[in-house]
PLY file of the C-alpha trace (Angstrom):
ply
format ascii 1.0
element vertex 113
property float x
property float y
property float z
element edge 112
property int vertex1
property int vertex2
end_header
74.77 -18.55 -34.66
75.68 -18.74 -31.03
76.97 -22.28 -31.48
79.09 -21.19 -34.44
80.56 -18.43 -32.29
81.39 -21.04 -29.64
82.97 -23.22 -32.33
85.19 -20.40 -33.55
86.33 -19.43 -30.07
86.91 -23.07 -29.13
89.05 -23.45 -32.27
91.01 -20.39 -31.21
91.48 -21.78 -27.69
93.00 -25.06 -28.86
94.92 -23.72 -31.87
98.36 -24.43 -30.42
97.61 -27.48 -28.31
95.71 -29.67 -30.79
95.56 -28.92 -34.51
93.02 -31.68 -35.22
90.67 -30.31 -32.62
91.29 -26.80 -33.93
90.18 -27.91 -37.40
87.13 -29.75 -36.06
85.94 -26.77 -34.01
86.62 -24.30 -36.83
84.83 -26.44 -39.40
81.87 -26.92 -37.07
81.72 -23.15 -36.64
81.69 -22.63 -40.41
79.02 -25.28 -41.01
76.80 -24.02 -38.19
77.20 -20.45 -39.41
76.24 -21.37 -42.97
73.23 -23.39 -41.80
71.97 -20.69 -39.47
72.54 -17.94 -42.05
70.67 -19.84 -44.76
67.81 -20.53 -42.36
67.70 -16.87 -41.28
67.55 -15.62 -44.86
64.92 -18.27 -45.71
62.78 -17.38 -42.69
62.89 -13.65 -43.41
62.76 -13.59 -47.22
60.70 -16.69 -48.08
58.49 -17.30 -45.05
58.09 -13.60 -44.33
58.89 -13.84 -40.64
59.38 -10.30 -39.45
62.25 -9.39 -37.20
61.48 -5.91 -35.97
64.55 -3.87 -35.18
64.82 -1.48 -32.27
67.00 0.87 -34.29
66.77 2.93 -37.47
66.96 1.20 -40.85
70.45 2.58 -41.49
71.73 0.70 -38.42
70.19 -2.53 -39.73
71.74 -2.01 -43.17
75.18 -1.31 -41.68
74.86 -4.47 -39.55
73.96 -6.55 -42.61
76.82 -5.17 -44.70
79.30 -5.72 -41.89
77.98 -9.27 -41.31
78.28 -10.07 -45.03
81.88 -8.83 -45.02
82.65 -11.00 -41.99
81.06 -13.98 -43.75
83.41 -13.43 -46.70
86.29 -13.19 -44.26
85.14 -16.51 -42.76
85.46 -18.15 -46.17
88.92 -16.62 -46.59
89.86 -18.07 -43.20
88.50 -21.46 -44.26
90.41 -21.37 -47.54
93.69 -20.26 -45.97
93.35 -22.95 -43.31
92.64 -25.72 -45.82
95.50 -24.60 -48.07
97.76 -24.25 -45.02
98.63 -20.67 -45.75
99.57 -20.17 -42.14
100.71 -16.54 -42.20
97.58 -15.36 -44.02
95.38 -17.48 -41.76
96.95 -15.98 -38.65
96.63 -12.42 -40.00
92.98 -12.91 -40.90
91.99 -14.21 -37.49
92.88 -10.86 -35.91
89.95 -9.39 -37.85
87.62 -12.35 -38.07
87.17 -13.33 -34.41
86.46 -9.83 -33.07
84.39 -9.01 -36.17
82.24 -12.14 -35.91
81.77 -11.60 -32.18
80.75 -7.98 -32.78
78.38 -9.02 -35.57
76.76 -11.62 -33.31
76.34 -9.24 -30.37
75.09 -6.39 -32.55
72.50 -8.74 -34.06
71.27 -9.59 -30.59
71.07 -5.93 -29.61
69.40 -4.81 -32.83
66.82 -7.58 -33.28
65.88 -8.88 -29.85
63.60 -6.90 -27.54
0 1
1 2
2 3
3 4
4 5
5 6
6 7
7 8
8 9
9 10
10 11
11 12
12 13
13 14
14 15
15 16
16 17
17 18
18 19
19 20
20 21
21 22
22 23
23 24
24 25
25 26
26 27
27 28
28 29
29 30
30 31
31 32
32 33
33 34
34 35
35 36
36 37
37 38
38 39
39 40
40 41
41 42
42 43
43 44
44 45
45 46
46 47
47 48
48 49
49 50
50 51
51 52
52 53
53 54
54 55
55 56
56 57
57 58
58 59
59 60
60 61
61 62
62 63
63 64
64 65
65 66
66 67
67 68
68 69
69 70
70 71
71 72
72 73
73 74
74 75
75 76
76 77
77 78
78 79
79 80
80 81
81 82
82 83
83 84
84 85
85 86
86 87
87 88
88 89
89 90
90 91
91 92
92 93
93 94
94 95
95 96
96 97
97 98
98 99
99 100
100 101
101 102
102 103
103 104
104 105
105 106
106 107
107 108
108 109
109 110
110 111
111 112
């Protein structure tokens, strides 16, 4: 997930200078996020790998709900970028980038000792 975060921020950094590079970084962020999310769900739900949290269950649930909402927002960003709905894409990034960064950092704080 860290690499997907880097991909998203790299896409943001080059958004005005190089649109091709922006697309490549953004798409790599989406693909890496999907792969890491699927693996995480597989490891926890199928393999039974436990990820003990340092916080109460309600904090974990709120983190998961927020992360799921950000994932949906990621797909909306992907769609609006592919369809070249520029205004929507720009409006969504104001919520997506900080939200994804917060989700990533909160996951580190909640699940790593």
